[in-house]
Steps between C-alpha positions, in 0.01 A plus 500: 500500500681516830302575799509849659642564842140559622374171340781306667456662837121419481601130446700489817174468701316266267365194668689284262847431646666438158389850387634658815846330460509586131434860573774529773760323283427727209509809712829388654647442148394859403649640811827328420508662151422827635147525347352506845677734750525379856637700787799383708439303805444720798464418877126462524326172526158349579514154671117478540326512159164324470429364145177412311548150648317643799424870430699775359323852490636543141448151373887432492627149452823384663672559157343837471622601847862410401497701182349799675754464768768522226343808358525658838857397574424279793799313653287206637144377501285267706179321416239436767150353410221420727447130580686368187845453358379487136716783379831401669649302209402766252616789709837349569548404134419859392742640755772263380447618133492854616797469749296630792577368849185341654310314749151352506241379741142508611276691749196353675292555825565277803353464837720586801338341802708710741352814364140373456336789668732777348528641146832447344529606136159418355272788590176382690620136524643418843747217499530508115844610355632548147800274497762416239767252375772640286783345303314210331706368201217324324124487467522131529504439871543246777194448712285595201189423719577817693519706187174353369325574826611860491346537147190304599431693813536825321252383240256381756511834679434688186212276389335567830547869459345492162206290622429760775550809266276348246209536732544872488606540138253255368443656162870459424556180694834327413573146404850460660622262233361673203534859605799530735749227404554607148648831633795297622771313304504196740173495696615680798266784559489768776248721642614762247415276215150444640458871513621540135242232398208684669612817342494334155175333566333818598614665171357198306151504691477876511680642200325844552749687712234690702304187579813329600598782734165493659515121541837530682396795706198302622689184573792641664315763694715778332407838376400492140705798398811351671444181306481690167823670564687182580321249284732523206816452703482129505774419752375763745135392468593143532654591834179660605319174411749306726486734781108518508431129444789291618658686798353531847142622474457363154271210409794294384699534815527216736720510821828322446538165692807330567395182331450685168885556479818295536709583814820701470691188607362299214594756244838531652564126480385514139750771416787323683420162329555681165818684598325836540499752782197552719425882526294699729330809346449838665183697441596849651555428870164644627279196550441362838714201412782698342516733796617187687779470252771326704247237615385453143857454352567261783206285401583531124875408558394204715295366218796534246485846366842616389425837315253778487316682226400867483284700262662833583242722336254416765701667757640816327303591187219641707339846455402568860811627682433357838402158368814509291710583802362214701524240233848616388622456869326142493698432190823587639440322828405180315819526285713540824329183642565311193862602486551417873380148427699465167178456302551589137240751372339472161302802360286585206173663383263203423311644208201290593282794456488773226673819602795342687833605372736268327804548724550687830637855508820419676604873473213623717619634828340232696643223287852606420641394842358171464614434148805306583337254748232438245752456212686244723172292510463505126865378449450235778188358327680491159791302663274265677308427173816439298675282761188295581432433136867416419612304809230486762707769684214744580454732800342224714682201354712240702803665340411842629429368851839317509695798346384785721480521867318830511216643291669828445807316360263304273324812379823670412604203283171470312489875444847507367462199284172635342660833425814333352304235309289764328806608296689169488545270218237225510776244457625587836179359660593158363786489739280519798395188696393412848867396585629867458549710804346848499822673407559269193131537403533885504846490320332281231290789383744783555812387323 
């Protein structure tokens, strides 16, 4: 008997990659026959989706993200996982099958010595910055030792957290290998996986709900009635565990030290060595470091950064009117600074925690005026990915450096190419090589 739609969609997030691919291919076949109805492509996109190769608040795999993007009519998608490129090949293959323009990369934390005494975009951690590389074309990379060190450093930090938190939660102490790593498909756990493991271990050790609530109330220093109300909401309560035990003031917290992280320059060199684009990530513009935004961008660009990333929800989707007003102003100011420097802007919603939306609300009054510039970034990333994969003609390639004298001119070309390529015949891309000039390259996908 053929699988139901629900059964196939559940397989999209299975840890077995063969099952994920089978589910997507089958669903796409049913969409072609009209058995599954998909909406037309719109003008929404998400270029910053985390998958279960790091952490996704809904457990989505790269393949699962692509199918759900199709169901929401997204015009383009981007994959960003913490510390690893494990999902890049799968994501790009799924996007190819689904005919969704795409780009992929990673996010990590880096040390920025010039801002060692100022918070940047990692709250409570002066000198530490979330940093990205976008436009990788493969999970198999040059300078593999750097990729391995990112993974190893992340694991070492998590193991130290578990060791410290175990001293408080001794009744449900975790074995990192046995209890945490099985929650991930490729052994790349995050703090949120650790919290999920503690939540599950508490259920196992204290099956009685009343006793379990009392245990958590005592250990977390939280009102018992409040615990009872939130205990059954696993994602929310796991967030409480994280806040109370792993963030500043918690037993698992340790002050970040520069030597615990790679430098921004090291990650930039790694991205460049793999034909990708080094990217600076905005928090919301209010930290001590981000209030010195021109200085910060100067430092980032001097190290090789060539694009920026924004999670817009942090700046406009806020209940308090005054906080929203301030942060919306910071958002617009940052966009203007990026535009003045001809820095492409990539945006998305992360989904690295439960409750985050699948795609930005570009129709919101605060977002609508920015939709065009954000869309330009999505097309540019798609063009970079195609051209780098086909002919080594990516955004920061020698070809691009030779072909464009100004960044604004280069941005206009890659945006136009990405937009045109999204609807072009795939055969046209076979005509493109590094000996083409920009006009010929663009014509190849438009004629």
